[in-house]
C-alpha positions in Angstrom: 149.4 -7.6 110.8 148.9 -6.8 114.3 150.1 -3.2 113.5 147.4 -3.0 110.8 144.7 -4.3 113.1 145.8 -1.6 116.1 145.8 1.2 113.3 142.2 0.3 112.4 140.8 -0.1 116.1 142.7 3.3 117.0 141.0 5.0 113.6 137.6 3.4 114.6 137.7 4.7 118.0 138.9 8.3 117.0 135.8 8.2 114.3 133.6 7.2 116.8 134.6 8.5 120.1 131.7 10.3 120.7 129.3 7.6 120.1 131.5 5.2 122.6 131.5 7.6 125.0 127.6 8.0 125.0 127.3 4.4 124.8 129.3 4.0 128.0 127.4 6.7 129.8 124.0 5.6 128.8 125.3 1.7 130.2 126.5 3.4 133.5 123.0 5.2 133.9 121.1 1.9 133.0 123.2 0.4 136.0 122.6 3.2 138.4 119.2 3.3 137.6 118.5 -0.2 138.2 120.6 0.0 141.5 118.9 3.0 142.7 115.2 1.4 142.0 116.5 -1.5 144.2 117.5 0.8 147.0 114.5 3.0 147.0 112.2 -0.1 147.2 114.1 -1.0 150.7 113.5 2.8 151.9 111.3 3.5 154.7 109.4 6.4 154.0 108.6 7.6 157.5 112.1 6.7 158.7 113.2 9.2 155.9 111.0 11.9 156.8 111.9 11.5 160.4 115.8 11.7 159.6 114.9 15.2 157.7 112.8 16.8 160.4 115.5 15.8 163.2 118.0 18.2 162.1 118.3 21.3 164.4 118.4 24.7 162.8 122.0 25.2 164.4 123.1 21.9 162.6 121.8 23.2 159.2 123.8 26.6 159.6 126.9 24.6 160.5 126.5 22.5 157.4 125.9 25.4 155.5 128.8 27.2 156.7 131.0 24.1 156.3 129.7 23.6 152.7 131.0 26.7 151.4 134.2 26.6 153.3 134.8 23.1 151.8 134.5 24.6 148.3 137.3 27.0 149.1 140.1 25.0 148.0 139.1 24.6 144.5 140.2 28.2 143.9 143.6 27.0 144.0 143.3 26.0 140.3 142.1 29.6 139.3 145.1 31.4 141.0 147.5 29.0 139.3 145.9 29.3 135.6 146.5 33.1 135.7 149.9 32.2 136.1 150.2 30.5 132.9 148.5 33.7 131.3 149.9 37.1 130.3 146.7 39.1 131.5 146.8 40.6 135.0 143.6 39.8 137.2 142.7 41.2 140.7 142.4 38.8 143.5 138.5 39.7 143.9 138.0 39.1 140.4 139.7 35.5 140.4 138.0 34.5 143.5 134.7 35.7 141.9 135.1 34.2 138.7 136.6 31.0 140.4 133.7 30.4 142.5 131.4 30.5 139.6 133.6 28.2 137.4 134.2 25.5 140.4 130.5 25.6 141.7 129.3 25.0 138.1 131.6 22.4 137.2 131.1 20.7 140.7 127.3 20.0 139.8 127.7 20.0 135.5 131.0 19.1 135.1 130.5 17.6 131.7 134.0 15.9 131.6 135.7 19.2 132.1 134.1 20.9 129.4 132.0 23.5 131.1 134.8 24.4 133.4 137.1 24.8 130.1 134.6 26.9 128.6 133.8 29.2 131.4 137.7 29.7 132.3 138.2 30.6 129.1 135.5 33.3 129.3 136.7 34.8 132.5 140.5 34.6 131.7 140.8 35.5 127.9 142.2 38.9 128.8 145.2 39.8 126.6 145.7 36.0 125.8 145.7 33.9 122.7 143.4 30.9 122.0 146.6 28.7 122.1 147.7 30.6 125.2 144.1 30.0 127.2 143.9 26.2 125.6 147.3 25.3 126.9 146.6 26.9 130.5 143.5 25.3 131.2 144.9 21.9 129.8 147.8 22.0 132.0 145.3 22.6 135.1 143.0 20.2 134.0 145.9 17.5 134.3 145.8 18.0 138.1 142.2 18.0 139.1 142.2 14.5 140.0 145.6 14.5 141.7 144.0 15.1 145.4 141.7 12.1 144.5 144.7 10.1 143.2 146.2 10.8 146.6 143.3 9.7 148.7 143.3 6.4 146.5 146.6 5.6 147.8 145.9 6.3 151.7 142.5 4.2 151.0 144.7 1.3 150.0 147.0 1.7 153.1 143.8 1.9 155.3 142.4 -1.4 153.9 145.4 -3.4 153.2 147.6 -2.1 156.0 145.4 -1.2 158.9 142.4 -3.4 158.2 140.4 0.0 158.1 137.1 -0.7 155.8 138.6 -4.1 155.0 135.0 -4.9 153.6 135.7 -2.6 150.4 138.9 -4.5 149.6 137.0 -5.7 146.5 137.2 -2.4 145.0 141.0 -2.3 145.2 141.4 -2.2 141.4 139.3 1.1 141.4 141.6 2.5 144.2 144.9 1.1 142.5 143.8 2.9 139.0 143.3 6.1 140.9 146.3 5.9 142.8 148.6 5.7 139.8 146.9 8.7 137.9 149.3 11.3 139.9 152.6 9.6 139.5 151.8 8.9 135.9 151.0 12.5 135.1 154.5 13.7 136.8 156.0 11.0 134.9 154.6 12.2 131.4 155.2 16.1 132.3 158.7 15.4 133.1 159.9 12.7 130.5 158.1 14.7 127.7 160.1 17.4 126.4 157.6 19.2 124.3 156.6 22.9 124.3 153.5 22.3 125.9 155.1 21.5 129.2 157.9 23.7 128.9 156.8 26.4 131.8 155.4 23.4 134.1 157.7 23.4 136.9 157.8 21.0 139.7 156.9 23.9 142.1 153.5 24.7 140.0 152.7 21.1 139.9 153.0 20.4 143.6 150.9 23.4 144.1 147.9 22.5 141.9 148.5 19.1 143.4 148.4 20.1 146.7 145.1 22.2 145.9 143.5 19.0 144.3 144.3 17.3 147.7 142.7 19.8 150.1 139.8 20.0 147.6 138.9 16.3 147.7 140.1 16.1 151.5 137.8 19.0 152.4 134.9 17.3 150.4 135.7 14.1 152.7 136.1 15.7 156.0 132.7 17.6 155.2 130.9 14.5 154.5 131.9 13.0 157.8 130.9 16.3 159.3 127.4 15.9 158.3 127.3 12.5 159.6 128.4 13.3 163.0 125.9 16.3 163.0 123.1 13.8 162.1 124.4 11.7 165.3 125.0 8.5 163.2 126.3 5.7 165.1 129.2 4.3 162.9 132.8 4.1 162.3 133.7 7.3 160.6 137.2 5.8 159.6 135.6 3.1 157.4 133.6 5.8 155.7 136.5 7.2 154.1 137.8 4.2 151.5 134.3 4.0 150.5 133.9 7.8 149.8 137.1 7.5 147.8 135.7 4.5 145.8 132.2 6.2 145.2 133.8 9.3 143.9 136.4 7.5 141.5 133.2 5.6 140.3 131.6 9.1 139.9 134.6 10.3 137.7 134.6 7.1 135.6 131.1 7.4 135.0 131.4 10.7 133.2 128.4 11.8 134.6 128.2 15.6 135.9 128.7 15.5 139.6 128.7 11.8 139.5 125.0 12.3 140.1 123.5 8.5 140.8 126.9 6.4 140.6 128.5 8.3 143.5 125.3 8.1 145.3 124.6 4.2 144.6 128.2 3.1 145.8 127.5 5.2 148.8 124.3 3.9 149.8 125.7 0.3 149.3 129.1 1.0 151.0 127.5 2.5 154.0 125.1 -0.1 154.3 128.3 -2.5 155.1 129.0 -0.2 158.2 125.4 -0.6 159.7 124.0 2.6 158.0 120.6 2.0 157.0 119.2 3.1 153.2 117.0 6.1 154.4 119.8 7.4 156.7 122.1 7.2 154.1 119.8 8.8 151.3 119.5 11.9 153.9 123.2 11.6 154.5 123.8 11.9 150.9 121.1 14.6 150.4 122.6 17.1 152.8 125.9 16.8 151.2 124.4 17.4 147.8 122.5 20.4 148.9 125.3 22.2 151.1 128.5 20.9 148.8 126.6 21.2 145.6 123.4 23.2 145.3 123.9 26.0 147.7 127.4 27.0 146.3 126.1 26.7 143.1 123.3 29.1 143.7 125.9 31.6 144.9 127.7 31.0 141.7 124.8 31.7 139.7 124.1 34.9 141.4 127.7 35.7 140.9 127.8 34.5 137.3 124.3 36.7 136.7 125.9 39.9 138.3 129.1 39.3 136.1 127.2 38.9 132.9 124.7 41.6 133.7 127.7 44.1 134.5 129.1 43.3 131.0 125.6 43.8 129.5 125.3 46.9 131.4 128.8 48.3 130.0 127.6 47.8 126.6 124.2 49.1 127.0 125.7 52.5 128.6 124.5 51.5 132.0 120.7 51.3 131.2 119.9 48.0 132.6 121.4 48.6 136.0 119.6 52.2 136.0 116.2 50.3 135.6 117.0 47.6 138.2 118.1 50.3 140.7 114.9 52.6 139.8 112.5 49.6 140.0 114.4 48.5 143.6 113.7 52.0 144.6 110.1 52.0 143.7 109.4 48.6 145.0 111.0 49.7 148.4 109.0 52.7 148.9 105.9 51.1 148.0 106.5 48.4 150.8 107.8 50.9 153.4 104.3 52.9 152.8 102.6 49.9 152.7 104.1 48.0 155.8 103.7 51.6 157.6 99.8 51.9 156.9 99.1 48.3 157.7 101.0 48.8 161.0 99.1 52.0 161.5 95.8 50.3 161.2 96.8 47.5 163.4 97.8 49.7 166.1 94.6 52.1 166.1 91.9 49.6 164.7 93.5 46.1 165.5 90.1 44.1 165.4 89.2 45.5 161.9 92.8 44.5 160.7 92.9 41.0 162.3 89.6 39.8 161.3 89.8 40.8 157.9 89.9 37.8 155.8 93.0 39.7 153.8 95.2 40.2 156.9 96.5 36.4 157.1 97.4 36.9 153.2 99.3 40.2 153.9 100.9 39.6 157.4 104.0 37.9 156.0 104.9 40.9 154.2 104.8 43.4 156.6 106.4 44.1 160.3 104.8 43.4 163.8 105.8 45.0 167.1 103.9 44.1 170.2 103.5 47.6 171.7 100.8 49.9 170.2 102.7 52.8 170.6 105.9 51.2 169.2 103.8 50.0 166.3 102.6 53.7 165.5 105.9 55.3 165.9 107.6 52.7 163.7 104.8 53.2 161.1 105.7 56.6 160.9 109.5 56.2 160.7 108.9 54.1 157.7 106.5 56.5 156.2 108.8 59.4 156.8 111.8 57.7 155.7 109.7 56.2 152.6 109.5 60.1 151.4 113.3 60.2 151.5 113.9 56.9 149.6 111.1 58.1 147.1 113.1 61.5 146.6 116.2 59.6 146.2 117.9 61.3 149.3 121.3 59.8 150.2 120.8 60.7 154.2 117.6 58.3 154.2 119.5 55.2 153.6 121.1 54.2 156.7 118.2 55.3 159.0 116.2 53.0 156.6 118.6 50.2 156.9 118.6 50.5 160.7 114.8 50.7 160.9 114.5 47.7 158.7 116.8 45.6 160.2 115.7 46.1 163.7 112.0 45.5 162.5 113.0 42.4 160.7 114.6 41.0 163.8 111.9 42.0 165.9 109.1 40.2 163.7 111.0 37.1 163.6 111.7 37.1 167.2 108.0 37.7 167.9 106.1 35.9 165.2 105.9 32.3 164.1 107.9 33.0 160.9 108.0 30.7 158.1 110.6 30.3 155.4 108.7 32.4 152.8 108.8 35.4 155.3 112.7 34.9 155.7 112.9 34.7 152.0 110.9 37.7 151.3 112.6 39.8 154.0 115.6 39.0 152.4 114.5 40.0 149.1 113.5 43.2 150.6 117.3 43.6 152.1 118.5 42.9 148.6 116.2 45.8 147.0 117.3 48.1 149.6 121.2 47.2 148.6 120.2 48.0 145.0 118.4 51.3 146.0 121.6 52.6 147.4 123.1 53.8 144.1 119.6 55.8 143.1 120.1 57.7 146.2 122.3 60.7 145.2 120.8 63.7 146.4 121.8 65.6 149.4 118.7 66.9 150.9 115.2 66.1 150.4 112.7 69.3 149.3 109.1 69.1 150.3 107.1 69.3 147.5 103.2 69.9 148.0 102.6 66.6 146.8 104.4 64.7 149.4 103.3 67.3 152.1 99.5 66.8 151.3 100.2 63.0 150.9 102.2 62.3 154.4 100.0 64.8 155.8 96.7 63.2 155.0 98.0 60.0 156.2 98.5 61.5 159.9 95.2 63.7 159.5 93.0 61.1 158.3 94.3 58.6 161.0 93.9 61.2 163.7 90.5 62.1 162.9 89.2 58.7 162.7 91.0 57.5 165.8 89.5 60.4 167.7 86.0 59.8 166.2 86.1 56.2 167.0 87.4 56.8 170.5 84.4 59.3 171.1 81.8 57.1 170.0 83.4 54.1 171.8 83.2 56.2 175.2 80.0 55.4 177.5 78.6 59.1 176.9 77.3 58.5 173.7 74.5 56.5 172.2 76.1 55.0 169.2 77.0 51.6 168.6 79.9 50.5 166.6 80.5 47.0 165.0 82.7 44.9 167.3 85.4 45.3 165.0 85.7 48.9 165.7 85.3 48.5 169.7 88.5 49.1 171.7 89.4 46.8 174.9 89.7 49.6 176.8 89.6 53.3 177.3 93.3 53.0 178.3 94.4 51.6 175.1 92.5 54.3 173.2 94.3 56.8 175.2 97.9 54.8 174.5 97.2 55.1 170.8 96.5 58.6 171.0 99.7 59.1 172.8 101.4 57.2 170.3 100.0 59.5 167.6 101.1 62.6 169.3 104.6 61.1 169.5 104.7 60.0 165.8 103.6 63.7 165.0 107.0 64.5 166.5 108.6 61.7 164.8 107.6 63.0 161.2 108.6 66.5 162.0 112.0 65.5 163.1 112.4 63.0 160.3 111.6 65.8 157.7 113.9 68.3 159.3 116.7 65.8 159.3 115.8 65.3 155.5 115.5 68.6 154.5 117.9 70.4 156.3 120.8 72.4 155.0 121.6 74.4 151.8 124.5 74.4 149.4 126.4 77.6 149.1 124.7 78.5 145.8 121.3 78.8 147.3 122.4 81.4 149.9 123.9 83.7 147.1 122.1 87.1 147.2 122.7 89.9 144.8 126.3 91.0 144.4 126.1 94.1 142.4 129.6 94.2 140.9 129.0 90.6 139.6 125.9 91.3 137.9 126.9 94.7 136.6 130.1 92.9 135.1 128.1 90.3 133.0 125.4 92.7 131.8 128.3 95.3 130.7 130.5 92.4 129.1 127.6 90.5 127.5 124.5 92.5 127.7 121.0 92.1 129.6 117.4 91.5 128.8 114.0 93.1 129.4 114.1 91.9 132.8 117.7 91.8 133.9 117.3 95.3 135.6 114.9 93.6 138.2 118.1 91.7 139.7 118.8 95.2 141.5 115.5 94.9 143.7 117.6 92.5 146.2 114.6 90.3 146.5 115.7 87.2 144.7 118.4 84.8 144.9 121.1 84.7 142.1 122.8 81.7 140.7 125.9 82.5 138.9 127.4 80.1 136.0 131.2 80.5 135.8 133.9 79.2 133.6 137.6 79.4 134.7 136.8 81.6 137.5 134.9 84.2 135.1 131.2 84.9 135.7 129.6 84.4 132.1 125.8 84.1 133.2 123.2 84.8 136.1 119.6 83.5 137.0 117.2 85.3 139.2 114.9 83.0 141.1 112.9 82.6 144.2 112.3 79.2 146.3 108.9 77.9 146.7 108.7 74.2 148.2 110.5 72.4 145.8 110.6 74.6 143.1 113.1 77.4 142.0 111.1 79.8 140.2 113.3 81.5 137.7 112.3 85.2 136.8 112.7 85.3 133.0 115.7 84.1 130.8 119.2 83.8 131.7 121.5 87.2 131.6 124.7 87.0 130.2 127.2 85.1 127.5 124.5 83.3 125.5 127.3 80.9 123.9 127.1 79.5 127.7 123.2 79.5 128.0 123.0 75.7 127.3 125.8 74.8 129.7 124.7 77.1 132.4 121.0 75.6 132.2 122.5 72.2 132.5 124.7 73.0 135.3 121.8 74.6 137.1 119.3 71.7 136.7 122.2 69.3 138.0 122.9 71.4 140.9 119.0 71.7 141.6 118.7 68.0 141.5 120.8 67.5 143.9 118.8 69.3 146.3 115.8 67.7 145.1 114.5 71.1 143.6 113.0 71.3 140.2 113.3 74.5 137.6 110.6 76.7 136.6 110.9 79.3 134.0 108.7 82.3 134.0 108.2 84.4 131.1 110.7 82.9 128.6 110.5 83.2 124.8 109.9 80.5 122.2 113.6 79.8 121.5 114.5 79.3 124.9 111.3 77.4 125.6 112.3 74.7 123.0 115.7 74.4 124.3 114.4 73.7 127.6 112.0 71.2 125.8 114.7 69.2 124.8 116.1 68.9 128.5 113.0 67.4 129.9 110.8 70.6 130.2 106.9 70.6 129.6 105.7 74.3 128.8 102.4 76.1 128.5 101.7 79.7 127.2 101.7 82.3 129.9 100.5 85.2 127.8 101.8 87.6 125.1 104.4 90.6 125.5 103.8 93.7 123.4 106.4 95.6 121.5 106.2 98.9 120.1 108.2 99.6 117.1 109.3 103.1 117.8 110.8 103.7 114.2 107.5 103.5 113.1 105.5 105.2 115.8 103.6 108.4 114.9 100.8 110.2 116.4 99.8 111.1 112.8 96.6 109.2 111.2 93.3 107.8 112.7 95.1 105.3 115.1 96.3 107.6 117.6 94.3 110.7 116.8 92.8 110.3 120.5 96.4 110.4 121.9 97.3 113.1 119.7 94.4 115.4 121.0 95.7 114.4 124.5 99.3 115.5 123.8 98.0 118.9 122.7 96.1 119.4 125.7 99.0 118.7 127.8 101.3 121.1 125.9 98.3 123.8 126.3 98.0 123.2 130.0 101.8 123.5 130.7 102.9 119.7 131.3 106.5 119.1 130.8 108.4 115.7 130.2 111.8 115.0 131.3 114.3 112.3 132.1 116.7 112.6 135.1 119.6 110.8 135.5 120.8 109.1 138.7 122.3 109.3 141.4 119.0 111.2 142.7 118.8 113.7 145.9 116.7 113.2 148.7 114.2 115.7 147.9 113.7 114.2 144.6 113.0 110.7 146.2 111.0 112.2 148.8 108.7 113.7 146.1 108.1 110.7 144.3 107.7 108.6 147.7 104.7 110.9 148.2 103.2 110.1 144.8 103.9 106.6 145.1 102.2 106.5 148.5 98.9 108.3 147.0 98.8 106.1 144.1 98.9 102.9 146.5 96.3 104.4 148.7 97.4 102.0 151.7 98.0 99.0 149.5 101.1 96.7 149.9 103.3 96.4 146.7 104.5 93.3 144.8 108.0 92.0 144.1 109.7 89.4 141.9 108.7 89.8 138.5 107.9 93.7 138.7 109.5 96.8 140.8 108.5 98.1 143.8 109.4 101.6 145.3 112.8 101.3 146.8 115.5 104.2 146.7 118.5 101.7 146.0 116.4 100.1 143.3 115.5 103.8 141.8 118.7 105.0 142.0 120.0 102.1 139.3 118.3 103.7 136.4 117.0 107.0 135.1 113.4 108.4 135.9 110.9 109.8 133.4 108.4 112.4 135.1 105.7 114.6 134.1 105.7 118.1 135.7 102.8 120.6 135.5 103.1 124.4 134.9 104.1 125.0 138.5 107.1 122.6 138.1 105.7 120.0 140.4 105.9 116.3 139.8 102.7 114.6 139.2 103.7 111.3 137.7 106.9 109.4 136.9 108.2 106.2 135.7 111.4 104.4 136.1 113.3 103.2 133.1 114.7 99.8 132.7 117.9 99.2 130.8 118.4 96.1 129.1 122.1 96.3 128.6 121.8 96.3 125.1 120.4 98.5 122.2 117.4 96.7 120.6 114.7 96.9 123.3 113.9 99.3 126.4 111.1 99.3 128.7 109.7 101.0 132.2 109.0 99.3 135.2 107.5 101.2 138.4 104.7 103.8 137.1 103.0 106.2 139.6 100.8 109.3 139.5 99.3 111.6 142.1 95.9 112.4 142.7 96.3 116.0 141.1 97.6 114.3 137.9 95.2 114.7 134.8 93.7 111.5 133.2 95.8 109.7 130.7 98.9 111.4 132.3 100.4 108.2 131.8 99.6 108.1 128.0 101.7 111.4 128.0 104.9 109.4 129.4 104.7 106.7 127.2 104.4 109.1 123.9 107.3 111.0 125.2 109.1 107.9 125.8 108.6 106.4 122.4 110.3 109.3 120.9 113.1 109.5 123.6 113.9 105.9 123.0 114.0 106.3 118.9 116.5 109.1 119.4 118.9 106.8 121.5 118.6 104.2 118.6 116.2 101.6 120.3 114.1 99.5 117.9 111.5 98.4 120.6 109.6 99.8 123.7 108.3 96.7 125.5 105.1 97.4 127.3 105.1 94.1 129.2 102.9 90.7 129.0 99.4 90.5 128.8 98.7 87.0 131.1 96.4 84.4 129.4 96.4 86.2 126.3 95.1 83.5 124.0 95.7 80.7 126.4 93.4 77.9 126.8 90.7 79.6 125.1 90.3 76.9 121.9 88.0 73.9 122.4 90.8 72.0 121.4 93.2 73.2 124.0 95.0 70.8 126.3 93.1 70.1 129.6 96.0 71.6 131.4 96.2 74.8 129.5 92.4 75.2 130.2 93.1 74.5 134.0 95.9 77.2 133.9 93.7 79.4 132.4 91.2 78.8 135.2 93.9 79.4 138.0 95.0 82.5 136.5 91.6 83.9 135.8 90.6 83.5 139.4 93.8 84.0 140.9 93.9 87.4 139.3 90.4 88.1 140.5 90.9 91.5 140.9 91.8 92.3 137.4 90.3 92.5 133.9 92.5 90.9 131.2 90.6 92.0 128.3 90.9 95.7 129.3 94.6 95.5 129.6 95.0 93.7 126.2 92.9 96.6 124.8 94.7 99.3 126.3 98.2 98.0 125.1 96.8 97.3 121.8 96.6 101.0 121.2 100.4 101.2 120.9 101.5 97.7 120.3 102.8 96.7 116.6 104.1 93.2 117.4 102.9 90.7 120.1 105.5 87.8 121.0 104.5 84.6 123.0 105.9 83.8 126.4 105.8 80.8 127.9 106.0 78.9 131.4 108.4 76.0 131.2 108.4 73.5 134.1 110.2 69.9 134.5 108.0 66.8 133.4 107.8 65.3 137.1 106.1 68.5 138.1 102.5 68.8 139.0 101.0 71.8 136.6 98.4 72.8 139.0 101.0 72.7 141.9 103.3 74.6 139.6 100.7 77.3 138.6 99.7 78.1 142.1 103.4 78.1 143.3 104.2 80.7 140.5 101.3 82.7 141.4 102.0 82.9 145.3 105.7 83.8 144.2 104.6 86.5 141.6 101.9 88.1 143.8 103.8 88.0 147.2 103.5 91.6 148.6 106.6 93.3 149.7 107.0 94.4 153.3 107.0 92.8 157.0 103.0 92.0 156.7 102.9 91.1 153.4 100.6 88.3 152.2 100.5 86.4 148.9 97.5 88.0 146.9 96.6 86.8 143.5 96.8 90.1 141.5 98.9 90.6 138.3 102.2 92.4 137.6 103.6 96.1 137.3 101.9 97.7 134.1 98.7 95.8 135.2 99.0 98.0 138.4 98.9 101.2 136.6 95.6 99.9 134.5 93.8 98.9 137.5 94.2 102.6 139.0 92.9 104.1 135.6 90.1 101.8 134.5 
């Protein structure tokens, strides 16, 4: 009968276990709330406030350090649990995971459920659910082993040494706790189940020792807080009540023993002469530094761990966004602080008496000296440019400037906790920004130069004007906010600005100094000839022999496959035409060129490229604008017969009657021949300097690279010439340099063209390229994009000495097919600046006294002389 009754009771408990636990916890909470209410009624509010405010900063720092140290023994559980599991874990991972688990369970225990869940989350690598459950359960058995040992010590203190004898009435709590650890040892060693098979005495003692130090460190930390608070009491008597309160907290099943522990401690401490107000502050410090702060660190580590896993699942996008946002915030903060410091140093009264200054003051830096303020302001502005440009070498100087500024501000200003937290956030943001800074150097874009330069120039001009008006020699009167305390202070500020200019120049030099080896590459005729011979060239590949451009080579397994011709202007690499070489590698070559340029904070701009390459570049993040159209003559279909070319037919008949002869001369050329061509070229130039980059100029080495077409008069004297531009292929050919003497008859170049069409056809070419007509059909529609219209204006007024309509009309005589040419530029680039930079490169004159004059290219030179 009794057996049946016990079985029913047992079944009832199993079925209603959760409900019974909830009822028990609820009963404990009601008791705790009731007791807490009684205690709070007796608390002296003024005394509580005085106890809190009486603690020095040093005491609070010691509490914080000791609080973190007291949590460390809990990591023993995590180093033990991994021994039961098959997975291998690094020490750093165990420490980080263990801190998260223990700081969370310390505050939100939930009967061990939270700790078990978190450990299963962190240590499930290569382990089955059964292995994880067994490992966690074994560790859980020993979590209270240390508290059990302290219960035995407390019993000995109370009944053996009469220390804390006023707590003797709680002996049953202590005895129950003291019996826990021995009971666990007996069960684990007398039970022959599989669960305890790998639980050796050594492992049990290790976990028991770790648990003992966990509870002992918590006890010692609690006593240290009391000592730092300078509480006058017998701290030995605190030991038993601390242990009793923790037993009550464990039994209550309330997370962290919140309420139950506190009530027992407040009541118990009152027995040894500690007032309720002091006890509350004592426990509050214990809660903050042993529970809250370690938990906050655990939250940060948990977010980092979770974020890292989420980041991996999303291919690194979240981290990229955080780092990019951090970089933007840091740059804005540095510019903002630099400008505010600059205003504070140059116009102090305007800033100080402004109603917004008290609001923004906590979010900037402060230096006592005027010159120091100005110099540091420009240090921040200068290095902000490097941070914005993602330059690696800007990181550590920025760290040094920010840390020194933070320390100086905290020393010289009456700081608040809000200020400290904000400055700590800035340092954290700086840390996040570090991985964004991947570039080897910074390149000066026109935008950054204008922006940073304008800050200095505007400051200097305004400062000088205000200083002059402030002097006694003028009749102007300014508002008091603009009045300097003395002329000496104004001069000091002017000196600071002069020093700041030097600082800006040095910072810029530091951030932009140096070039990688590939940017120093010049023409290697052997390498480019090999590429052209193996894979063919294009309509502009012959311009590489001008030697006025840098060359970028793309190699695969040590063999050159592709090359690009480019010239540097500010932060742009202006690439002339399309890549030359193995078309199978164009895609990879462009990617590699973009990557190498990006590390130098340089952007690629492709000048005069076809539609196919433009679409490929568009997929790589390029925008584009039509630069014009290039004209092709179909030499297979070309004939002087018919109405279209009756004028050219009459012209050719006239040349035949007058004895003019066409001839193509192959290199190498003798000095007399080149000297004759030089005289013609000089007459044609009439004292003007030549351009380069996108067209040829008179150079003996360049002319010796290809055949030259000449026209001679009846006496055999050369009156005009044009050098051919081999493309390395058999589809298209063209010419580059075209010159005629003063004695040449009108239309002599038409004679060369007509003969070249026939010569090209005889050699198997299909097309003759007459070059590009800039701005042909660009930005002329009312529906054109604004940037296209702007580009049209830049070209129109940039090439102010040139008639576009005349060129198009002249070429139309021969052209059978117009194909579009584009300018492709990276989207982060300003179109206006890009167009102006292209023009300065394309129109740069050749020679020592060369200037960048905005005039068009080679074929346009000829037309200019014949209009």
